[in-house]
C-alpha positions as CSV (number, residue, x, y, z in Angstrom):
1,M,132.6,49.7,120.5
2,G,134.7,52.8,121.0
3,F,133.8,56.7,121.5
4,V,136.7,58.7,121.1
5,S,137.1,62.0,122.4
6,A,137.2,64.9,119.7
7,A,140.7,65.7,121.3
8,V,142.1,62.5,120.3
9,D,143.6,61.2,117.2
10,M,140.8,59.1,116.0
11,G,142.8,57.1,112.9
12,R,145.4,56.2,115.5
13,V,142.9,54.9,118.0
14,Q,141.3,52.7,115.0
15,R,144.4,51.2,114.2
16,T,145.8,50.3,117.8
17,L,142.2,48.5,118.5
18,S,142.2,46.6,115.2
19,S,145.8,45.5,115.9
20,L,144.9,44.4,119.3
21,A,142.0,42.5,118.5
22,P,142.0,41.6,114.5
23,Q,139.3,39.1,115.0
24,A,136.6,41.4,116.7
25,E,134.1,44.0,114.9
26,L,135.0,47.3,115.6
27,A,132.8,50.5,115.5
28,L,133.7,53.9,116.6
29,S,132.4,57.3,116.9
30,L,134.1,60.8,117.7
31,T,131.9,62.5,120.3
32,A,130.7,65.6,121.4
33,G,131.5,64.4,125.3
34,E,131.4,60.9,126.7
35,L,129.5,59.0,129.5
36,C,130.5,56.3,131.5
37,S,129.2,54.9,134.9
38,L,132.2,52.7,136.2
39,G,135.0,53.9,138.3
40,G,133.4,56.2,140.9
41,E,133.4,58.7,138.4
42,P,129.9,60.7,137.5
43,L,128.4,59.6,134.6
44,Y,128.4,63.0,132.7
45,L,132.8,62.8,132.1
46,P,134.3,66.4,131.7
47,T,134.8,67.1,127.9
48,G,137.8,68.8,126.7
49,G,140.0,65.8,127.6
50,D,141.5,62.7,125.9
51,T,139.0,60.5,127.1
52,I,138.2,56.9,125.0
53,V,135.1,55.0,126.1
54,L,135.4,51.6,125.2
55,Q,132.7,48.4,125.7
56,G,133.6,45.2,124.2
57,W,130.5,42.5,124.2
58,S,132.2,38.6,124.2
59,R,130.4,35.8,122.8
60,V,128.9,35.0,125.8
61,L,126.3,38.2,125.4
62,V,126.8,38.2,121.5
63,E,125.8,35.2,119.1
64,A,126.7,37.2,115.5
65,V,127.7,40.5,114.5
66,H,127.8,42.0,111.2
67,V,129.0,45.6,110.6
68,V,128.3,47.0,107.4
69,R,129.3,50.9,105.9
70,V,126.3,52.6,104.3
71,P,127.2,55.5,102.1
72,L,124.9,58.7,102.7
73,Y,125.3,60.7,99.6
74,C,125.4,63.6,101.7
75,E,128.7,65.6,100.5
76,D,126.5,68.5,99.3
77,L,124.8,68.7,102.4
78,R,127.5,68.8,104.4
79,A,129.0,71.6,102.2
80,G,125.2,73.2,102.6
81,Q,124.7,73.0,99.2
82,P,121.9,70.6,98.6
83,L,122.2,69.3,94.6
84,I,119.9,66.5,94.9
85,D,116.2,66.3,96.2
86,M,115.6,64.0,99.1
87,E,113.6,61.4,96.8
88,E,117.2,60.4,94.9
89,R,118.9,60.8,97.9
90,V,116.5,58.4,99.8
91,R,116.7,56.1,96.4
92,R,120.4,55.9,96.3
93,I,120.6,54.8,100.2
94,R,117.8,52.3,99.2
95,Q,119.9,50.9,96.5
96,S,123.0,50.3,98.7
97,L,120.7,48.7,101.4
98,D,119.5,46.4,98.5
99,R,122.9,45.3,97.7
100,M,123.6,44.3,101.1
101,T,123.8,40.6,102.6
102,L,123.2,39.7,106.0
103,P,124.7,36.2,107.6
104,F,121.9,35.4,109.3
105,V,118.3,35.8,110.0
106,L,116.9,38.8,111.8
107,D,114.6,38.7,114.0
108,H,113.7,41.7,116.5
109,R,112.9,39.4,119.2
110,D,116.9,38.9,119.7
111,T,118.6,41.2,117.0
112,V,119.0,44.6,117.5
113,A,120.9,47.1,114.7
114,I,123.3,49.6,116.7
115,T,123.5,52.5,113.9
116,L,126.1,55.6,114.3
117,V,125.4,58.3,111.7
118,D,127.6,60.9,110.3
119,G,126.7,63.5,112.5
120,L,127.3,66.6,109.8
121,S,125.0,64.7,107.5
122,N,121.9,65.8,108.1
123,S,120.4,62.3,106.7
124,E,119.5,60.0,109.6
125,N,116.0,60.1,108.6
126,F,117.0,59.6,105.1
127,L,118.4,56.6,105.9
128,M,115.9,55.3,108.1
129,R,113.5,56.1,105.4
130,A,115.5,54.3,102.9
131,I,115.4,51.2,105.5
132,Y,111.4,51.1,105.9
133,E,111.2,51.7,102.2
134,S,113.6,48.4,101.7
135,A,111.8,46.5,103.7
136,R,114.5,43.9,104.5
137,F,115.4,45.2,108.1
138,P,112.6,44.9,110.7
139,L,114.7,45.6,113.8
140,V,115.1,47.8,116.6
141,F,117.5,50.7,115.0
142,I,119.1,52.8,118.1
143,G,122.1,54.7,117.9
144,G,123.2,57.9,117.4
145,S,125.1,60.7,115.3
146,S,128.6,60.9,115.8
147,G,129.7,64.0,117.8
148,G,133.0,65.8,117.6
149,P,133.9,70.0,118.3
150,L,131.4,72.1,119.2
151,D,131.9,74.2,116.1
152,F,131.1,71.3,113.8
153,S,134.0,71.4,112.0
154,H,134.4,67.9,111.3
155,T,133.3,64.3,112.8
156,L,134.4,60.8,112.0
157,L,133.3,57.4,112.3
158,G,135.3,54.1,112.1
159,D,135.4,50.4,111.7
160,R,138.3,47.7,111.0
161,S,138.9,49.4,107.8
162,G,139.9,52.7,108.9
163,T,137.7,56.0,109.6
164,F,135.3,57.8,107.4
165,D,132.8,60.5,107.4
166,S,129.6,60.6,104.8
167,H,128.4,57.3,105.8
168,A,126.2,55.2,108.2
169,L,128.1,52.4,110.5
170,I,125.6,49.6,111.0
171,A,126.1,46.7,113.5
172,F,123.5,44.1,113.5
173,V,123.6,42.5,116.6
174,K,122.1,39.0,117.5
175,I,122.2,38.4,121.2
176,R,122.9,34.9,122.7
177,K,120.3,33.3,124.8
178,P,119.1,33.5,127.6
179,Y,120.2,37.3,127.8
180,R,117.4,39.7,126.1
181,Y,118.0,43.0,125.1
182,S,116.0,46.2,126.4
183,I,115.2,49.5,125.0
184,F,115.3,52.4,127.2
185,K,114.2,56.2,126.2
186,T,114.2,59.5,128.5
187,Q,113.3,62.7,127.9
188,N,112.5,65.5,130.4
189,F,109.9,67.4,128.8
190,K,106.2,67.8,128.9
191,A,103.5,68.8,126.8
192,T,102.3,72.4,127.0
193,G,99.1,72.3,124.7
194,T,100.5,74.5,122.1
195,S,101.3,73.6,118.9
196,F,102.6,74.8,115.4
197,I,102.1,73.0,112.0
198,A,105.4,73.2,109.6
199,G,105.0,74.9,106.1
200,E,107.6,76.1,104.3
201,C,110.8,74.1,105.5
202,R,114.0,72.4,104.1
203,P,114.5,69.1,105.9
204,E,117.9,68.4,103.9
205,L,119.1,72.1,105.9
206,R,117.1,71.2,108.5
207,T,115.2,74.8,108.1
208,L,111.7,76.1,109.5
209,H,110.7,79.5,107.5
210,S,106.8,79.1,108.0
211,V,104.0,77.9,109.9
212,I,100.2,77.2,109.4
213,D,98.4,79.7,111.1
214,G,95.1,77.4,112.9
215,Q,92.3,80.0,112.3
216,S,92.9,80.9,108.0
217,D,95.4,78.2,107.3
218,R,97.6,80.6,105.9
219,L,101.1,80.6,105.8
220,V,103.2,82.9,108.6
221,D,106.5,84.4,109.5
222,F,107.5,81.0,112.1
223,I,109.5,83.5,114.0
224,G,106.8,86.1,114.2
225,A,104.7,83.2,115.5
226,L,107.1,82.5,118.6
227,C,107.0,86.0,119.4
228,R,103.5,86.5,119.6
229,H,103.1,83.5,121.8
230,F,105.5,84.5,124.1
231,D,104.4,88.3,123.9
232,C,108.0,89.5,123.5
233,D,110.5,90.8,120.5
234,E,112.7,88.7,118.7
235,S,115.9,89.9,120.9
236,H,114.0,88.2,124.0
237,L,112.6,85.0,122.1
238,E,116.0,82.7,122.3
239,E,116.0,83.6,126.3
240,Q,112.4,82.7,126.1
241,L,112.9,79.3,124.7
242,K,115.4,78.2,127.3
243,R,112.8,76.1,129.0
244,Y,111.4,74.8,125.9
245,T,111.5,72.7,122.7
246,F,109.4,71.2,120.0
247,A,108.4,67.8,119.4
248,I,106.3,65.2,117.1
249,R,104.6,62.5,118.1
250,I,104.5,58.9,116.7
251,N,101.6,56.6,117.7
252,G,101.4,59.1,120.7
253,E,104.5,59.3,122.2
254,H,106.8,62.4,121.9
255,F,110.1,62.6,119.6
256,V,111.8,65.9,120.5
257,R,113.1,68.5,117.5
258,S,115.4,71.0,119.1
259,I,115.9,74.4,117.6
260,L,119.7,75.0,117.3
261,K,119.8,78.9,116.3
262,F,117.3,81.3,114.8
263,D,118.5,83.4,111.5
264,F,116.5,86.6,111.8
265,S,117.7,88.0,109.1
266,K,116.5,84.9,106.6
267,R,113.6,84.5,109.1
268,Q,114.2,81.0,109.9
269,A,115.0,78.7,112.2
270,H,117.7,75.5,112.3
271,F,116.7,72.7,113.7
272,A,119.1,69.8,115.2
273,C,116.6,67.4,113.4
274,D,114.9,67.4,110.4
275,I,111.3,69.0,110.0
276,S,108.6,68.1,107.4
277,C,106.0,70.2,105.7
278,G,102.7,69.5,107.9
279,D,104.6,68.1,110.8
280,V,102.6,69.0,114.1
281,L,105.4,70.9,116.3
282,E,104.3,70.4,119.7
283,L,105.8,73.4,122.3
284,V,107.0,71.2,125.2
285,E,108.3,72.3,128.7
286,S,111.3,71.0,130.3
287,Q,111.0,69.4,133.7
288,H,113.4,68.6,136.5
289,F,116.5,66.7,134.3
290,S,117.9,64.4,137.1
291,T,114.8,63.6,138.8
292,R,112.7,62.9,135.7
293,T,115.8,60.5,134.7
294,A,115.9,58.7,137.7
295,E,112.2,58.0,137.9
296,D,112.1,56.8,134.3
297,F,114.4,54.7,134.4
298,S,113.5,53.1,137.9
299,R,110.3,52.2,136.5
300,H,112.1,50.9,133.5
301,H,114.4,48.6,135.3
302,Q,112.1,46.9,137.9
303,G,111.8,43.5,137.5
304,K,113.9,43.1,134.5
305,G,116.8,41.0,136.2
306,R,120.2,42.1,136.1
307,L,121.9,44.3,133.8
308,V,125.0,43.2,132.0
309,A,125.6,46.6,129.5
310,G,124.2,49.2,128.8
311,L,125.3,51.3,125.5
312,L,124.1,55.2,126.1
313,N,123.4,57.4,123.3
314,D,122.6,61.0,124.8
315,C,122.2,64.3,123.0
316,I,124.8,66.9,123.6
317,L,121.8,69.5,123.8
318,R,121.3,67.5,127.4
319,R,124.5,68.2,128.6
320,L,124.8,71.5,127.8
321,N,121.4,72.7,128.8
322,N,121.5,71.0,132.1
323,A,125.2,71.3,133.0
324,D,124.2,72.5,136.7
325,E,122.7,68.7,136.8
326,L,125.0,66.5,135.3
327,G,126.7,65.4,138.7
328,R,123.5,64.7,140.2
329,V,122.4,62.2,137.6
330,D,123.2,59.1,139.6
331,A,120.4,56.7,138.2
332,F,123.2,54.7,136.9
333,K,125.5,54.6,139.2
334,G,127.5,51.0,139.5
335,L,125.9,49.9,136.2
336,P,128.0,48.6,133.3
337,V,126.9,51.3,131.0
338,G,128.4,53.6,128.7
339,G,128.3,55.8,125.7
340,F,128.8,58.9,124.1
341,S,127.1,62.7,124.0
342,T,125.8,62.6,120.6
343,F,124.9,65.5,117.8
344,G,121.7,63.6,117.6
345,E,120.1,60.2,118.9
346,L,118.2,57.4,116.6
347,L,115.4,55.6,117.9
348,G,113.0,54.4,115.2
349,V,113.8,58.2,113.5
350,N,116.2,60.8,114.5
351,V,115.4,62.6,117.6
352,N,117.1,65.3,119.8
353,Q,117.3,66.0,123.8
354,T,116.6,62.5,124.4
355,L,118.8,59.7,126.0
356,S,118.3,56.5,124.6
357,M,119.9,53.2,125.9
358,L,120.3,49.5,124.6
359,L,120.4,47.4,127.9
360,I,121.5,43.7,128.0
361,Y,119.8,41.8,131.1
362,R,120.1,38.1,132.6
363,P,116.7,38.3,132.4
364,A,114.2,37.6,135.6
365,S,111.6,35.0,135.5
366,G,108.7,36.8,133.4
367,F,110.8,39.3,131.9
368,R,109.0,41.8,129.5
369,D,109.7,44.7,127.4
370,D,107.1,46.6,126.1
371,Y,109.4,48.7,123.2
372,V,110.7,45.0,122.0
373,D,107.4,42.6,123.0
374,L,105.5,45.2,120.5
375,F,107.9,46.7,118.4
376,P,105.9,45.4,115.1
377,I,103.5,48.3,116.1
378,R,106.4,50.8,116.7
379,Y,107.9,49.6,113.6
380,A,104.5,50.1,111.7
381,S,104.2,53.6,113.3
382,F,107.4,54.5,112.2
383,V,106.6,53.6,108.2
384,T,103.3,55.5,108.8
385,Y,105.2,58.5,109.9
386,F,107.1,58.9,106.5
387,R,104.1,58.2,104.7
388,E,102.0,60.4,106.8
389,A,104.3,63.2,106.5
390,E,103.7,63.1,102.7
391,I,99.9,62.9,103.1
392,K,100.0,66.0,105.8
393,R,101.9,67.8,103.2
394,L,99.4,66.9,100.5
395,Q,96.3,67.6,102.8
396,M,97.9,71.1,103.8
397,M,98.3,71.8,99.8
398,N,94.5,70.8,99.6
399,T,93.0,72.4,102.2
400,M,94.8,75.5,100.7
401,K,94.0,74.8,97.4
402,S,90.5,74.0,98.3
403,Q,90.3,77.7,99.7
404,L,91.5,79.0,96.2
405,I,88.5,77.0,94.9
406,D,86.1,78.9,97.3
407,S,88.0,81.9,96.4
408,L,87.7,80.9,92.3
409,D,83.9,80.3,93.1
410,D,83.4,83.4,94.3
411,Y,84.6,85.0,91.3
412,R,82.3,83.2,89.6
413,R,79.4,84.5,91.4
414,F,80.9,87.8,91.2
415,T,81.1,87.2,87.4
416,E,77.6,86.2,86.9
417,T,76.3,89.1,88.9
418,V,78.4,91.7,86.8
419,M,77.4,89.7,83.6
420,T,74.2,90.4,85.0
421,D,74.7,94.2,86.2
422,F,76.1,95.1,83.0
423,P,73.3,94.6,80.6
424,R,71.0,96.6,83.0
425,L,73.8,99.0,83.2
426,Q,74.1,99.0,79.6
427,S,70.3,99.7,79.0
428,S,70.1,102.3,81.5
429,M,73.3,104.0,79.9
430,G,71.2,103.7,76.4
431,T,68.1,105.4,77.8
432,F,70.5,107.6,79.5
433,T,71.7,108.6,75.8
434,T,68.5,108.7,74.3
435,M,67.8,111.3,77.1
436,I,70.7,113.5,76.5
437,E,69.5,113.5,72.7
438,D,66.0,114.7,73.4
439,V,67.6,117.2,75.8
440,T,69.9,118.4,73.2
441,G,66.7,118.6,70.6
442,L,64.9,120.9,72.9
443,V,67.6,122.7,73.8
444,T,68.3,123.4,70.0
445,Q,64.6,123.7,69.5
446,F,64.3,126.3,72.3
447,S,67.4,128.1,71.0
448,S,65.8,128.6,67.9
449,D,62.5,130.0,69.1
450,M,64.3,131.9,71.2
451,G,65.9,133.5,68.3
452,E,62.7,134.0,66.6
453,S,61.0,135.3,69.7
454,S,63.9,138.5,69.8
455,R,63.0,138.7,65.9
456,T,59.5,139.4,66.7
457,T,60.2,141.6,69.6
458,S,63.0,143.8,67.2
459,D,60.0,143.9,64.6
460,L,57.4,145.0,67.3
461,G,59.7,147.8,68.7
462,A,59.9,149.3,65.1
463,R,56.0,149.0,64.8
464,I,55.8,150.9,68.0
465,G,58.0,153.7,67.1
466,E,56.1,153.8,63.7
467,L,52.8,154.2,66.0
468,N,54.6,157.0,67.7
469,N,55.3,159.0,65.0
470,S,51.7,158.6,63.6
471,A,50.2,160.0,66.9
472,L,53.0,162.8,66.5
473,Q,51.7,163.4,63.4
474,A,47.9,163.4,64.4
475,R,49.0,165.7,67.4
476,T,50.5,168.2,64.8
477,L,47.4,168.0,62.7
478,L,45.2,168.2,65.5
479,S,46.9,171.6,66.6
480,T,46.5,172.9,63.0
481,I,42.7,172.6,63.2
482,G,42.4,173.9,66.6
483,A,44.3,176.8,64.9
484,I,41.9,176.9,61.9
485,A,38.9,177.0,64.0
486,Q,39.9,179.7,66.1
487,Q,40.5,181.9,62.7
488,T,37.4,180.5,61.3
489,N,35.5,181.7,64.8
490,L,37.5,185.4,64.9
491,L,36.4,185.3,60.9
492,A,32.8,184.6,61.7
493,L,32.9,187.3,64.4
494,N,34.6,189.8,61.8
495,A,31.9,188.5,59.3
496,A,29.2,189.3,61.5
497,V,30.4,192.4,62.6
498,E,31.1,193.9,59.6
499,A,27.6,192.5,58.0
500,A,26.3,194.8,60.7
501,R,27.9,197.8,59.7
502,A,27.6,197.2,56.2
503,G,24.3,196.9,55.9
504,D,24.1,197.0,52.1
505,Q,27.5,197.1,51.5
506,G,28.0,192.9,50.8
507,R,31.3,193.1,49.0
508,G,32.8,192.8,52.6
509,F,31.0,189.8,53.4
510,A,31.9,188.4,50.6
511,V,35.3,188.5,50.8
512,V,34.8,187.1,54.4
513,A,32.4,183.9,53.2
514,A,35.4,183.6,50.7
515,E,37.9,183.3,53.5
516,V,35.3,181.1,55.3
517,R,35.2,178.9,52.3
518,S,39.1,178.8,51.8
519,L,39.4,177.7,55.7
520,A,36.9,175.4,54.9
521,G,38.4,173.3,52.6
522,R,41.6,173.6,54.3
523,T,40.0,172.3,56.7
524,Q,38.6,169.4,55.2
525,E,41.9,168.5,53.8
526,S,43.2,168.4,57.2
527,L,40.4,166.3,58.4
528,D,41.2,163.6,55.6
529,Q,44.4,163.9,56.2
530,I,43.7,163.1,59.9
531,S,41.6,160.2,58.8
532,K,44.5,158.4,57.0
533,V,46.8,159.0,59.8
534,I,44.4,157.2,62.2
535,A,44.2,154.6,59.9
536,S,47.6,154.2,59.7
537,V,47.4,154.1,63.5
538,Q,45.1,151.3,63.5
539,D,47.2,149.5,61.0
540,S,49.8,149.7,63.2
541,V,47.9,148.8,65.9
542,E,46.5,146.0,64.8
543,S,49.8,144.7,63.6
544,V,51.3,145.3,67.3
545,N,48.4,143.1,68.6
546,A,49.0,140.2,66.1
547,R,52.6,140.5,67.0
548,L,52.0,140.5,70.6
549,E,49.4,137.3,70.0
550,A,52.5,135.5,68.3
551,M,54.7,136.5,71.2
552,T,51.8,135.0,73.7
553,Q,51.7,131.6,71.5
554,M,55.9,131.7,71.7
555,V,56.2,132.2,75.2
556,S,53.5,129.5,75.8
557,A,55.3,127.2,73.7
558,F,58.6,128.1,75.5
559,S,56.6,127.4,78.9
560,S,55.7,124.1,77.7
561,Q,59.3,123.5,76.3
562,G,60.5,124.1,79.4
563,L,58.4,122.1,81.1
564,Q,59.1,119.2,78.9
565,L,62.8,120.3,79.4
566,Q,62.6,119.8,83.2
567,T,61.0,116.9,83.1
568,T,63.5,115.5,80.7
569,I,66.1,116.7,83.1
570,D,64.3,115.1,86.2
571,A,64.1,111.9,84.5
572,S,68.0,112.3,83.0
573,R,68.8,112.7,86.6
574,S,67.1,110.0,88.1
575,Q,68.3,107.7,85.1
576,A,72.0,108.8,86.2
577,A,71.3,108.4,89.8
578,H,70.2,104.8,89.0
579,S,73.3,104.4,86.6
580,S,75.5,105.8,89.4
581,S,74.4,103.4,92.0
582,D,74.7,100.7,89.8
583,L,78.4,101.7,89.2
584,A,79.0,102.6,92.5
585,R,77.8,99.2,93.6
586,M,79.9,97.2,90.8
587,L,82.7,99.4,91.9
588,T,82.7,98.7,95.4
589,S,82.2,94.7,94.6
590,T,85.3,95.0,91.7
591,A,87.6,96.8,94.3
592,K,86.5,93.9,96.9
593,M,87.4,91.5,94.3
594,H,90.6,93.0,93.2
595,E,91.5,92.7,97.2
596,R,90.6,89.4,97.6
597,M,92.3,88.4,94.5
598,Q,95.5,89.9,95.8
599,E,94.7,88.1,98.8
600,D,94.7,84.7,96.7
601,A,97.3,85.6,94.7
602,R,99.5,85.5,97.7
603,H,97.8,82.9,98.9
604,L,98.7,81.0,95.4
605,E,102.5,82.0,96.2
606,E,102.4,80.1,99.3
607,I,100.7,77.0,97.6
608,I,103.8,77.4,94.9
609,R,106.6,78.1,97.1
610,L,105.1,74.9,99.3
611,S,105.0,72.7,96.0
612,Q,108.7,74.3,95.3
613,Y,109.8,73.1,98.7
614,A,107.9,69.9,98.3
615,E,109.6,69.5,95.2
616,G,113.0,69.6,96.5
617,Q,112.0,66.6,99.0
618,H,109.8,64.6,96.7
619,A,110.4,65.5,93.3
């Protein structure tokens, strides 16, 4: 096995090693840095040089080995443009695995699968899922993703046939007895108690857009959720995360998922490992790097016997994030171990910021290794992880759908209320319309009566005018009668005087008497005229009385109609108030339902987006 610096010509190394050991199996990988504990050098060798770390396992250790290439169908992913969905990708990889034949029986107690994966393929977990679905390889799969320049421009793998990318290289190695293999894993993180549930994500591109809010079960922006947790703005988020990363749990064990960068314009985080919808991402905090590594290895190594070989797979992020402590890592000092800084590790599933080691021991009496001894349980947990990822996604979708169904049930109850209120409102509006018609009739009748009253009043004015004229005529006649009376008195006086003087002379008296008779005739005529005038006045007064009586009746009718009109108007107002209240209540309910419907429309859009993301993963 060879781990080649990115500055070295990988093809030349492959050709040279193939010619030097033509019978040996060969597994090569570019690195992002090399590790080796022999020769007095620090475990973490300097980067940027032309270093090659070689590790050879002879037939003393190895009973059999079989190296295979597995195509990953990842050319589209390497180009950053996914063209096939996850299900199809896994299906194709599985078909390649199904065509594979092995020359020996696989037994997890003595056989291990050393696995190197194209570090730019984004396909480590697609490979592992295909392996578990094939149910043909019940082994520990341990290794890493090939490295290269930190600009992620290229990476390479190699075997006896040449160098290549877009593949995985698996070496099935059967350890010869009495040697035993052991699996060691360490990572310097502890749980914080904070977690996020992955929502909208693209496993093939390793991006995460949103998470599920624990209180509302709604999608929220992941970057925004982190800023709220750390109480910082986006410009300080990366600084806040320096001491933290994320991890999922499989069978109670942490598997780290690290963020490489944020794309704030697209509101997404790029991870170094794939994220699935429904994954619970626990926020974990870093601990002392060299101390944690030493303590973990000391516990693991104790009582196992003599270590004869060790293969290290160490995430490049451990090297980059703990640069000031690399020189203090001495847990493996003097031990025959070597390996490389990877673009990601593999131990059953893809993992980041972890050191995983395959160790070969000359076992001591009572040798035990929990990882290998209990591997069937771990194997089952890895198989379950991929199945649970789909179950969690479906549960999350079902939760959101249930919320939507509850909202639809609210709409149903609202509709029932509306259907109950509308007939009542319709009846109220009908009653209100009838009242308005009654009011209109009363107003029309009132207007007609007012017109009649006006005409009656005009007639009354004319009659009163006639009465005034008659009174004037009577007054003139009375004046005439007065004048006549005065003349009669004078004539009577004169007649008396003349009678006294004349004595026998009766002719003068006769003249006076004639005048008196004439005056009396005229007086009688005047009295007749007065009688007629008075009769006319009486007629006019009677007519006025009749008109006044008619007006009194009209006023009484107006008063009654006015009361009816007021009563009708009051009833109309009351009915209108009730109708207005019903309408206001319905409008308020409708407004609330409209707002709720808009919110549920957004909720439905979230479900659709999740479904679309899921279709890209599980078409």
